[in-house]
VMD Tcl script that builds the backbone (N, CA, C; Angstrom):
set m [mol new atoms 441]
animate dup $m
set s [atomselect $m all]
$s set {name element resname resid chain x y z} {
  {N N UNK 1 A 55.886 -26.617 -20.270}
  {CA C UNK 1 A 55.712 -25.682 -20.037}
  {C C UNK 1 A 54.985 -25.115 -18.727}
  {N N UNK 2 A 53.960 -25.543 -18.576}
  {CA C UNK 2 A 52.683 -26.143 -17.081}
  {C C UNK 2 A 54.036 -26.325 -15.978}
  {N N UNK 3 A 54.951 -27.089 -16.146}
  {CA C UNK 3 A 55.814 -27.942 -14.931}
  {C C UNK 3 A 56.559 -26.532 -14.459}
  {N N UNK 4 A 57.012 -26.034 -15.415}
  {CA C UNK 4 A 58.169 -24.905 -15.200}
  {C C UNK 4 A 57.349 -23.907 -14.710}
  {N N UNK 5 A 55.947 -23.673 -15.141}
  {CA C UNK 5 A 55.575 -22.270 -14.582}
  {C C UNK 5 A 55.212 -22.678 -12.914}
  {N N UNK 6 A 54.743 -24.117 -12.823}
  {CA C UNK 6 A 54.231 -24.273 -11.458}
  {C C UNK 6 A 55.635 -24.315 -10.280}
  {N N UNK 7 A 56.481 -24.243 -10.992}
  {CA C UNK 7 A 57.564 -24.462 -10.175}
  {C C UNK 7 A 58.266 -22.959 -9.728}
  {N N UNK 8 A 57.994 -21.723 -10.987}
  {CA C UNK 8 A 58.568 -20.802 -10.949}
  {C C UNK 8 A 57.794 -20.109 -9.923}
  {N N UNK 9 A 56.790 -20.623 -9.897}
  {CA C UNK 9 A 54.976 -19.804 -8.878}
  {C C UNK 9 A 54.757 -20.587 -8.288}
  {N N UNK 10 A 55.486 -21.275 -7.586}
  {CA C UNK 10 A 54.545 -22.458 -6.487}
  {C C UNK 10 A 53.810 -21.159 -5.292}
  {N N UNK 11 A 54.847 -20.434 -4.766}
  {CA C UNK 11 A 54.211 -19.809 -3.618}
  {C C UNK 11 A 53.335 -18.389 -4.330}
  {N N UNK 12 A 53.056 -18.140 -5.203}
  {CA C UNK 12 A 52.204 -16.946 -6.030}
  {C C UNK 12 A 51.029 -17.351 -5.243}
  {N N UNK 13 A 50.148 -16.429 -4.875}
  {CA C UNK 13 A 48.697 -15.933 -4.867}
  {C C UNK 13 A 47.500 -16.640 -5.788}
  {N N UNK 14 A 47.937 -16.685 -7.362}
  {CA C UNK 14 A 47.604 -16.799 -8.446}
  {C C UNK 14 A 47.877 -16.588 -9.263}
  {N N UNK 15 A 47.801 -17.666 -10.853}
  {CA C UNK 15 A 48.741 -17.183 -11.637}
  {C C UNK 15 A 47.379 -16.167 -12.839}
  {N N UNK 16 A 47.607 -15.237 -13.354}
  {CA C UNK 16 A 46.751 -15.350 -14.095}
  {C C UNK 16 A 47.035 -15.504 -15.953}
  {N N UNK 17 A 47.105 -16.178 -16.923}
  {CA C UNK 17 A 47.419 -16.292 -18.434}
  {C C UNK 17 A 46.344 -15.040 -19.122}
  {N N UNK 18 A 47.449 -14.385 -19.918}
  {CA C UNK 18 A 46.838 -13.676 -20.362}
  {C C UNK 18 A 47.466 -13.828 -21.909}
  {N N UNK 19 A 46.524 -13.936 -22.655}
  {CA C UNK 19 A 46.698 -14.820 -24.161}
  {C C UNK 19 A 46.214 -13.742 -25.078}
  {N N UNK 20 A 47.413 -13.662 -25.881}
  {CA C UNK 20 A 46.993 -12.742 -26.616}
  {C C UNK 20 A 46.229 -13.090 -28.119}
  {N N UNK 21 A 45.264 -12.529 -28.613}
  {CA C UNK 21 A 44.382 -12.690 -29.600}
  {C C UNK 21 A 44.645 -13.370 -30.594}
  {N N UNK 22 A 43.747 -15.214 -30.631}
  {CA C UNK 22 A 44.350 -15.523 -31.443}
  {C C UNK 22 A 44.947 -17.014 -31.092}
  {N N UNK 23 A 46.149 -17.250 -31.661}
  {CA C UNK 23 A 46.589 -19.023 -31.194}
  {C C UNK 23 A 46.908 -18.445 -29.657}
  {N N UNK 24 A 47.570 -16.937 -29.595}
  {CA C UNK 24 A 48.219 -16.707 -27.863}
  {C C UNK 24 A 47.039 -17.197 -27.201}
  {N N UNK 25 A 46.161 -16.523 -27.474}
  {CA C UNK 25 A 44.735 -17.294 -26.130}
  {C C UNK 25 A 44.446 -18.587 -26.447}
  {N N UNK 26 A 44.406 -19.584 -27.372}
  {CA C UNK 26 A 44.505 -20.955 -27.050}
  {C C UNK 26 A 45.165 -21.724 -26.964}
  {N N UNK 27 A 46.700 -21.120 -26.690}
  {CA C UNK 27 A 47.832 -21.694 -25.835}
  {C C UNK 27 A 47.459 -21.132 -24.800}
  {N N UNK 28 A 47.191 -20.046 -24.053}
  {CA C UNK 28 A 47.035 -19.606 -22.901}
  {C C UNK 28 A 45.735 -20.928 -21.928}
  {N N UNK 29 A 45.077 -20.888 -22.745}
  {CA C UNK 29 A 43.919 -22.057 -22.516}
  {C C UNK 29 A 44.613 -22.935 -21.749}
  {N N UNK 30 A 45.125 -23.720 -22.730}
  {CA C UNK 30 A 45.692 -25.263 -23.161}
  {C C UNK 30 A 46.778 -25.375 -21.651}
  {N N UNK 31 A 47.588 -23.950 -21.374}
  {CA C UNK 31 A 48.135 -23.844 -20.459}
  {C C UNK 31 A 47.590 -23.612 -18.833}
  {N N UNK 32 A 46.505 -23.082 -18.984}
  {CA C UNK 32 A 45.961 -22.998 -17.429}
  {C C UNK 32 A 45.030 -24.332 -17.403}
  {N N UNK 33 A 44.548 -25.110 -18.341}
  {CA C UNK 33 A 43.892 -26.593 -18.556}
  {C C UNK 33 A 44.972 -27.580 -17.846}
  {N N UNK 34 A 46.423 -27.282 -17.894}
  {CA C UNK 34 A 47.464 -28.158 -17.531}
  {C C UNK 34 A 47.894 -27.614 -15.975}
  {N N UNK 35 A 47.987 -26.600 -15.719}
  {CA C UNK 35 A 48.388 -25.998 -14.741}
  {C C UNK 35 A 47.305 -26.289 -13.576}
  {N N UNK 36 A 46.467 -26.381 -14.028}
  {CA C UNK 36 A 45.373 -26.171 -12.890}
  {C C UNK 36 A 45.021 -28.336 -12.855}
  {N N UNK 37 A 45.432 -28.943 -13.359}
  {CA C UNK 37 A 45.662 -30.237 -13.511}
  {C C UNK 37 A 46.562 -30.895 -12.491}
  {N N UNK 38 A 48.025 -30.021 -12.812}
  {CA C UNK 38 A 49.240 -30.546 -11.764}
  {C C UNK 38 A 49.361 -29.850 -10.441}
  {N N UNK 39 A 48.531 -28.171 -10.666}
  {CA C UNK 39 A 48.781 -28.168 -9.165}
  {C C UNK 39 A 47.247 -27.119 -8.311}
  {N N UNK 40 A 47.603 -26.837 -7.122}
  {CA C UNK 40 A 46.561 -26.197 -6.322}
  {C C UNK 40 A 46.538 -24.881 -6.755}
  {N N UNK 41 A 47.369 -24.591 -7.371}
  {CA C UNK 41 A 47.737 -22.744 -7.857}
  {C C UNK 41 A 46.154 -22.100 -7.745}
  {N N UNK 42 A 45.686 -21.229 -7.767}
  {CA C UNK 42 A 44.404 -20.315 -8.230}
  {C C UNK 42 A 44.752 -19.769 -9.784}
  {N N UNK 43 A 44.114 -20.041 -10.687}
  {CA C UNK 43 A 44.343 -20.134 -11.950}
  {C C UNK 43 A 43.307 -19.256 -13.075}
  {N N UNK 44 A 43.543 -18.462 -13.673}
  {CA C UNK 44 A 42.335 -17.553 -13.953}
  {C C UNK 44 A 43.300 -16.993 -15.681}
  {N N UNK 45 A 41.904 -17.033 -16.385}
  {CA C UNK 45 A 42.578 -16.498 -18.257}
  {C C UNK 45 A 41.629 -15.650 -18.315}
  {N N UNK 46 A 42.323 -14.474 -19.235}
  {CA C UNK 46 A 41.943 -13.789 -20.357}
  {C C UNK 46 A 42.604 -13.640 -21.442}
  {N N UNK 47 A 41.853 -12.316 -21.981}
  {CA C UNK 47 A 42.518 -11.782 -23.178}
  {C C UNK 47 A 42.880 -10.981 -23.512}
  {N N UNK 48 A 44.148 -10.556 -24.258}
  {CA C UNK 48 A 44.828 -9.583 -24.619}
  {C C UNK 48 A 44.400 -9.320 -25.901}
  {N N UNK 49 A 43.021 -8.575 -26.009}
  {CA C UNK 49 A 42.618 -8.135 -27.432}
  {C C UNK 49 A 43.490 -6.856 -27.979}
  {N N UNK 50 A 43.822 -6.840 -29.240}
  {CA C UNK 50 A 44.543 -6.197 -30.145}
  {C C UNK 50 A 44.776 -6.395 -31.252}
  {N N UNK 51 A 45.197 -5.800 -32.887}
  {CA C UNK 51 A 45.051 -5.970 -33.577}
  {C C UNK 51 A 46.646 -6.247 -34.074}
  {N N UNK 52 A 47.095 -7.638 -34.240}
  {CA C UNK 52 A 48.467 -7.929 -34.576}
  {C C UNK 52 A 49.209 -7.833 -35.345}
  {N N UNK 53 A 48.202 -7.109 -36.671}
  {CA C UNK 53 A 48.324 -6.508 -38.240}
  {C C UNK 53 A 48.678 -4.899 -38.184}
  {N N UNK 54 A 48.273 -4.232 -36.442}
  {CA C UNK 54 A 48.824 -2.768 -36.757}
  {C C UNK 54 A 48.919 -2.547 -35.239}
  {N N UNK 55 A 49.693 -3.498 -34.399}
  {CA C UNK 55 A 50.173 -3.277 -32.859}
  {C C UNK 55 A 49.824 -1.712 -32.401}
  {N N UNK 56 A 50.452 -1.070 -33.070}
  {CA C UNK 56 A 51.361 -0.041 -32.672}
  {C C UNK 56 A 49.927 1.409 -32.923}
  {N N UNK 57 A 49.250 0.909 -34.010}
  {CA C UNK 57 A 47.493 1.639 -33.949}
  {C C UNK 57 A 46.810 1.325 -33.670}
  {N N UNK 58 A 46.555 -0.268 -33.013}
  {CA C UNK 58 A 45.309 -0.592 -32.146}
  {C C UNK 58 A 45.414 -0.526 -30.902}
  {N N UNK 59 A 43.918 -0.143 -30.293}
  {CA C UNK 59 A 43.967 0.008 -28.924}
  {C C UNK 59 A 43.937 -1.452 -28.851}
  {N N UNK 60 A 44.482 -1.862 -27.676}
  {CA C UNK 60 A 44.540 -2.490 -26.381}
  {C C UNK 60 A 43.823 -2.867 -25.365}
  {N N UNK 61 A 43.208 -3.868 -25.471}
  {CA C UNK 61 A 42.200 -4.517 -23.776}
  {C C UNK 61 A 42.250 -5.156 -23.490}
  {N N UNK 62 A 41.564 -5.160 -22.256}
  {CA C UNK 62 A 41.655 -6.984 -21.633}
  {C C UNK 62 A 39.799 -7.258 -22.289}
  {N N UNK 63 A 39.986 -8.586 -22.079}
  {CA C UNK 63 A 38.334 -9.525 -22.160}
  {C C UNK 63 A 37.384 -9.399 -20.601}
  {N N UNK 64 A 37.958 -9.238 -19.741}
  {CA C UNK 64 A 37.434 -9.038 -18.574}
  {C C UNK 64 A 38.278 -8.187 -17.484}
  {N N UNK 65 A 37.754 -8.120 -16.523}
  {CA C UNK 65 A 38.044 -7.178 -15.352}
  {C C UNK 65 A 38.239 -8.493 -14.016}
  {N N UNK 66 A 39.886 -8.508 -13.926}
  {CA C UNK 66 A 40.201 -9.753 -12.869}
  {C C UNK 66 A 40.367 -8.907 -11.811}
  {N N UNK 67 A 40.822 -9.134 -10.872}
  {CA C UNK 67 A 41.716 -8.636 -9.684}
  {C C UNK 67 A 43.319 -8.823 -9.717}
  {N N UNK 68 A 44.133 -8.464 -9.877}
  {CA C UNK 68 A 45.437 -8.711 -10.587}
  {C C UNK 68 A 46.429 -8.432 -9.548}
  {N N UNK 69 A 46.045 -7.821 -8.157}
  {CA C UNK 69 A 46.883 -7.513 -7.443}
  {C C UNK 69 A 47.496 -8.639 -6.922}
  {N N UNK 70 A 49.200 -8.591 -6.553}
  {CA C UNK 70 A 49.911 -9.538 -6.306}
  {C C UNK 70 A 49.945 -10.861 -7.202}
  {N N UNK 71 A 49.566 -10.841 -8.322}
  {CA C UNK 71 A 49.013 -12.131 -8.571}
  {C C UNK 71 A 50.242 -12.177 -10.016}
  {N N UNK 72 A 50.797 -13.343 -10.743}
  {CA C UNK 72 A 51.892 -13.211 -11.445}
  {C C UNK 72 A 50.969 -13.602 -12.836}
  {N N UNK 73 A 50.942 -12.787 -13.327}
  {CA C UNK 73 A 50.523 -12.787 -15.139}
  {C C UNK 73 A 51.753 -13.255 -16.256}
  {N N UNK 74 A 50.756 -14.165 -16.379}
  {CA C UNK 74 A 51.869 -14.714 -17.841}
  {C C UNK 74 A 51.489 -14.324 -19.108}
  {N N UNK 75 A 52.052 -13.577 -19.613}
  {CA C UNK 75 A 51.844 -13.085 -21.209}
  {C C UNK 75 A 52.042 -14.064 -22.163}
  {N N UNK 76 A 50.814 -14.421 -23.116}
  {CA C UNK 76 A 51.356 -15.480 -23.930}
  {C C UNK 76 A 50.639 -15.833 -24.921}
  {N N UNK 77 A 51.795 -15.726 -26.141}
  {CA C UNK 77 A 51.490 -15.776 -27.399}
  {C C UNK 77 A 52.146 -16.912 -28.227}
  {N N UNK 78 A 51.742 -17.395 -29.418}
  {CA C UNK 78 A 52.111 -18.340 -29.975}
  {C C UNK 78 A 53.738 -18.130 -30.402}
  {N N UNK 79 A 53.964 -16.601 -31.292}
  {CA C UNK 79 A 55.150 -17.156 -31.891}
  {C C UNK 79 A 55.838 -15.609 -31.916}
  {N N UNK 80 A 57.050 -15.573 -31.131}
  {CA C UNK 80 A 57.763 -13.995 -30.689}
  {C C UNK 80 A 58.345 -14.155 -32.029}
  {N N UNK 81 A 58.408 -12.927 -32.275}
  {CA C UNK 81 A 59.334 -12.933 -33.763}
  {C C UNK 81 A 60.588 -11.746 -33.518}
  {N N UNK 82 A 59.799 -10.203 -33.237}
  {CA C UNK 82 A 60.792 -9.101 -33.140}
  {C C UNK 82 A 60.052 -8.651 -31.576}
  {N N UNK 83 A 59.245 -9.236 -31.053}
  {CA C UNK 83 A 58.806 -8.836 -29.574}
  {C C UNK 83 A 57.806 -7.388 -29.272}
  {N N UNK 84 A 57.412 -6.724 -30.536}
  {CA C UNK 84 A 56.629 -5.857 -30.611}
  {C C UNK 84 A 55.134 -6.035 -30.146}
  {N N UNK 85 A 54.598 -6.816 -30.396}
  {CA C UNK 85 A 52.994 -7.149 -30.259}
  {C C UNK 85 A 53.327 -7.464 -28.731}
  {N N UNK 86 A 54.605 -7.917 -27.715}
  {CA C UNK 86 A 54.151 -8.453 -26.619}
  {C C UNK 86 A 54.420 -7.488 -25.885}
  {N N UNK 87 A 55.180 -6.117 -26.609}
  {CA C UNK 87 A 55.885 -5.137 -25.931}
  {C C UNK 87 A 54.189 -4.186 -25.374}
  {N N UNK 88 A 53.776 -3.976 -26.870}
  {CA C UNK 88 A 52.052 -3.642 -26.496}
  {C C UNK 88 A 51.087 -4.335 -26.273}
  {N N UNK 89 A 51.044 -5.763 -25.868}
  {CA C UNK 89 A 50.321 -6.147 -24.900}
  {C C UNK 89 A 50.475 -6.139 -23.788}
  {N N UNK 90 A 51.665 -5.606 -22.993}
  {CA C UNK 90 A 51.668 -5.393 -21.926}
  {C C UNK 90 A 50.985 -3.845 -21.030}
  {N N UNK 91 A 50.708 -3.200 -22.300}
  {CA C UNK 91 A 50.260 -1.845 -22.032}
  {C C UNK 91 A 48.963 -1.676 -20.598}
  {N N UNK 92 A 47.840 -2.688 -20.724}
  {CA C UNK 92 A 47.223 -2.754 -19.622}
  {C C UNK 92 A 47.597 -3.026 -18.478}
  {N N UNK 93 A 48.533 -3.765 -18.323}
  {CA C UNK 93 A 49.369 -4.076 -16.782}
  {C C UNK 93 A 50.023 -3.158 -16.286}
  {N N UNK 94 A 50.395 -2.382 -16.948}
  {CA C UNK 94 A 51.502 -1.816 -16.650}
  {C C UNK 94 A 50.734 -0.584 -15.327}
  {N N UNK 95 A 49.946 -0.003 -15.341}
  {CA C UNK 95 A 49.179 0.440 -13.657}
  {C C UNK 95 A 49.279 -0.543 -12.931}
  {N N UNK 96 A 48.986 -1.647 -12.954}
  {CA C UNK 96 A 48.494 -2.605 -11.750}
  {C C UNK 96 A 49.019 -3.078 -10.932}
  {N N UNK 97 A 49.055 -3.233 -9.799}
  {CA C UNK 97 A 49.693 -4.085 -8.780}
  {C C UNK 97 A 50.045 -4.971 -8.908}
  {N N UNK 98 A 50.985 -5.650 -10.195}
  {CA C UNK 98 A 50.501 -7.256 -10.129}
  {C C UNK 98 A 52.158 -7.272 -9.690}
  {N N UNK 99 A 52.061 -8.672 -8.994}
  {CA C UNK 99 A 53.788 -9.006 -8.035}
  {C C UNK 99 A 54.694 -9.580 -9.335}
  {N N UNK 100 A 54.439 -10.166 -10.696}
  {CA C UNK 100 A 55.794 -10.035 -11.322}
  {C C UNK 100 A 54.749 -10.343 -12.800}
  {N N UNK 101 A 55.142 -10.120 -14.025}
  {CA C UNK 101 A 54.863 -10.529 -15.310}
  {C C UNK 101 A 55.830 -11.555 -15.778}
  {N N UNK 102 A 55.340 -12.097 -16.848}
  {CA C UNK 102 A 56.337 -13.316 -17.378}
  {C C UNK 102 A 55.678 -13.594 -18.777}
  {N N UNK 103 A 56.729 -13.903 -19.290}
  {CA C UNK 103 A 56.203 -14.448 -21.030}
  {C C UNK 103 A 56.637 -15.898 -21.350}
  {N N UNK 104 A 55.139 -16.313 -22.021}
  {CA C UNK 104 A 55.580 -17.519 -22.544}
  {C C UNK 104 A 54.847 -18.160 -23.923}
  {N N UNK 105 A 55.986 -18.189 -25.021}
  {CA C UNK 105 A 55.793 -18.335 -25.917}
  {C C UNK 105 A 56.099 -19.553 -26.710}
  {N N UNK 106 A 55.189 -20.277 -27.546}
  {CA C UNK 106 A 55.676 -21.929 -27.774}
  {C C UNK 106 A 56.733 -21.664 -29.091}
  {N N UNK 107 A 56.986 -20.737 -29.476}
  {CA C UNK 107 A 57.822 -20.788 -30.694}
  {C C UNK 107 A 58.859 -19.560 -30.342}
  {N N UNK 108 A 59.818 -19.223 -30.270}
  {CA C UNK 108 A 60.892 -18.256 -30.333}
  {C C UNK 108 A 61.849 -17.993 -31.457}
  {N N UNK 109 A 61.237 -17.294 -32.438}
  {CA C UNK 109 A 62.162 -17.065 -33.765}
  {C C UNK 109 A 63.825 -16.414 -33.538}
  {N N UNK 110 A 63.664 -15.711 -32.174}
  {CA C UNK 110 A 64.684 -14.842 -31.939}
  {C C UNK 110 A 65.358 -13.820 -32.180}
  {N N UNK 111 A 64.498 -12.730 -33.166}
  {CA C UNK 111 A 64.650 -12.068 -34.089}
  {C C UNK 111 A 64.452 -10.443 -33.072}
  {N N UNK 112 A 64.505 -10.294 -32.132}
  {CA C UNK 112 A 64.346 -9.347 -31.330}
  {C C UNK 112 A 65.402 -7.869 -31.702}
  {N N UNK 113 A 63.654 -7.299 -31.727}
  {CA C UNK 113 A 64.087 -5.884 -32.217}
  {C C UNK 113 A 63.630 -5.271 -31.074}
  {N N UNK 114 A 63.032 -5.732 -29.604}
  {CA C UNK 114 A 62.686 -5.243 -28.673}
  {C C UNK 114 A 62.957 -6.038 -27.526}
  {N N UNK 115 A 63.515 -5.384 -26.645}
  {CA C UNK 115 A 63.677 -5.742 -25.158}
  {C C UNK 115 A 63.289 -7.184 -24.605}
  {N N UNK 116 A 62.396 -7.983 -25.402}
  {CA C UNK 116 A 61.546 -8.895 -24.836}
  {C C UNK 116 A 61.988 -10.269 -24.924}
  {N N UNK 117 A 62.371 -10.726 -23.644}
  {CA C UNK 117 A 63.092 -12.250 -23.531}
  {C C UNK 117 A 62.210 -13.098 -22.813}
  {N N UNK 118 A 61.595 -14.489 -23.619}
  {CA C UNK 118 A 60.487 -15.608 -22.774}
  {C C UNK 118 A 60.676 -16.085 -21.727}
  {N N UNK 119 A 60.039 -16.200 -20.535}
  {CA C UNK 119 A 60.516 -17.314 -19.597}
  {C C UNK 119 A 60.148 -18.155 -19.769}
  {N N UNK 120 A 59.253 -18.826 -20.644}
  {CA C UNK 120 A 58.872 -20.463 -20.878}
  {C C UNK 120 A 58.794 -20.158 -22.628}
  {N N UNK 121 A 59.601 -20.842 -22.794}
  {CA C UNK 121 A 59.883 -21.657 -24.409}
  {C C UNK 121 A 59.608 -22.883 -24.914}
  {N N UNK 122 A 58.255 -22.906 -25.713}
  {CA C UNK 122 A 58.087 -24.555 -26.131}
  {C C UNK 122 A 59.881 -24.724 -27.220}
  {N N UNK 123 A 59.684 -24.151 -27.929}
  {CA C UNK 123 A 61.056 -24.672 -29.210}
  {C C UNK 123 A 61.389 -23.009 -29.527}
  {N N UNK 124 A 62.895 -22.949 -29.943}
  {CA C UNK 124 A 63.991 -22.299 -30.537}
  {C C UNK 124 A 63.834 -22.477 -31.851}
  {N N UNK 125 A 63.574 -22.033 -32.873}
  {CA C UNK 125 A 63.455 -21.865 -33.544}
  {C C UNK 125 A 64.571 -21.197 -34.812}
  {N N UNK 126 A 66.117 -21.175 -35.355}
  {CA C UNK 126 A 66.266 -19.967 -36.066}
  {C C UNK 126 A 65.606 -20.063 -37.496}
  {N N UNK 127 A 65.417 -18.806 -37.635}
  {CA C UNK 127 A 65.125 -18.281 -39.060}
  {C C UNK 127 A 65.491 -17.351 -39.940}
  {N N UNK 128 A 64.683 -17.239 -41.051}
  {CA C UNK 128 A 64.991 -15.676 -41.799}
  {C C UNK 128 A 63.890 -14.946 -41.240}
  {N N UNK 129 A 64.411 -14.046 -41.785}
  {CA C UNK 129 A 63.130 -12.865 -41.575}
  {C C UNK 129 A 62.141 -13.523 -42.765}
  {N N UNK 130 A 62.500 -13.682 -43.904}
  {CA C UNK 130 A 61.619 -13.914 -44.885}
  {C C UNK 130 A 60.505 -14.973 -44.612}
  {N N UNK 131 A 61.468 -16.152 -43.522}
  {CA C UNK 131 A 60.270 -17.395 -42.991}
  {C C UNK 131 A 58.961 -17.031 -42.468}
  {N N UNK 132 A 58.005 -17.928 -42.530}
  {CA C UNK 132 A 57.227 -17.580 -41.828}
  {C C UNK 132 A 56.422 -18.368 -40.823}
  {N N UNK 133 A 55.966 -18.830 -39.738}
  {CA C UNK 133 A 55.637 -19.554 -38.705}
  {C C UNK 133 A 54.023 -19.689 -38.993}
  {N N UNK 134 A 53.261 -21.038 -38.606}
  {CA C UNK 134 A 52.506 -20.824 -38.487}
  {C C UNK 134 A 52.041 -22.384 -37.447}
  {N N UNK 135 A 51.211 -21.684 -36.178}
  {CA C UNK 135 A 51.069 -22.036 -35.586}
  {C C UNK 135 A 49.236 -22.468 -34.986}
  {N N UNK 136 A 49.414 -24.154 -34.652}
  {CA C UNK 136 A 47.669 -24.461 -34.817}
  {C C UNK 136 A 47.670 -25.027 -33.520}
  {N N UNK 137 A 47.169 -24.778 -32.222}
  {CA C UNK 137 A 46.350 -25.163 -30.934}
  {C C UNK 137 A 45.230 -24.990 -31.182}
  {N N UNK 138 A 44.590 -25.129 -32.426}
  {CA C UNK 138 A 42.903 -25.243 -31.919}
  {C C UNK 138 A 42.323 -25.874 -31.882}
  {N N UNK 139 A 42.667 -27.294 -32.507}
  {CA C UNK 139 A 41.986 -28.538 -32.481}
  {C C UNK 139 A 42.984 -29.808 -31.776}
  {N N UNK 140 A 42.392 -30.876 -32.091}
  {CA C UNK 140 A 42.958 -31.901 -31.469}
  {C C UNK 140 A 44.560 -32.442 -31.871}
  {N N UNK 141 A 44.650 -32.044 -32.852}
  {CA C UNK 141 A 46.305 -31.886 -33.610}
  {C C UNK 141 A 46.727 -30.889 -33.579}
  {N N UNK 142 A 47.546 -30.320 -32.630}
  {CA C UNK 142 A 48.075 -28.920 -32.896}
  {C C UNK 142 A 50.015 -29.430 -33.944}
  {N N UNK 143 A 50.031 -27.929 -34.628}
  {CA C UNK 143 A 50.828 -28.190 -35.641}
  {C C UNK 143 A 51.845 -27.087 -34.753}
  {N N UNK 144 A 53.291 -27.171 -35.534}
  {CA C UNK 144 A 54.019 -25.589 -36.155}
  {C C UNK 144 A 54.569 -25.847 -37.418}
  {N N UNK 145 A 54.139 -24.918 -38.200}
  {CA C UNK 145 A 55.036 -25.310 -39.575}
  {C C UNK 145 A 55.520 -23.995 -39.729}
  {N N UNK 146 A 56.574 -24.268 -40.908}
  {CA C UNK 146 A 57.608 -23.227 -41.190}
  {C C UNK 146 A 57.653 -22.597 -42.527}
  {N N UNK 147 A 57.036 -22.080 -43.422}
  {CA C UNK 147 A 57.558 -21.902 -44.354}
  {C C UNK 147 A 58.350 -20.914 -44.843}
}
mol reanalyze $m
mol bondsrecalc $m
mol representation Tube
mol addrep $m
């Protein structure tokens, strides 16, 4: 995923990974680390803080203030299910003068109820709405489990 991000943003003034609270933030840190290793791009990371269990009622804010003008924002989450969380996570960036926003997810379940499509996907899984995916990218052994 990091190589693809580099290829699509080779001429960018900088890339900011905006990881959604939880495993989205962990994945953002991993992608940022790898992008720094393989490219000369200026890479920054921040967290998009929200309550995933009640995104429509939750306040959405960023973990820190960064200059985002003319930079590429890559919104990162572990699993894309309906797209609702990602839509709400975009809110803090709507009044910024960013270059563009892209979406990276480790797993796309393709149950889109909102018009959100990832630009970067680790895995594409066909699942039922009753199944649950658990992602763990917090230790040395990463896993994606279908329950």
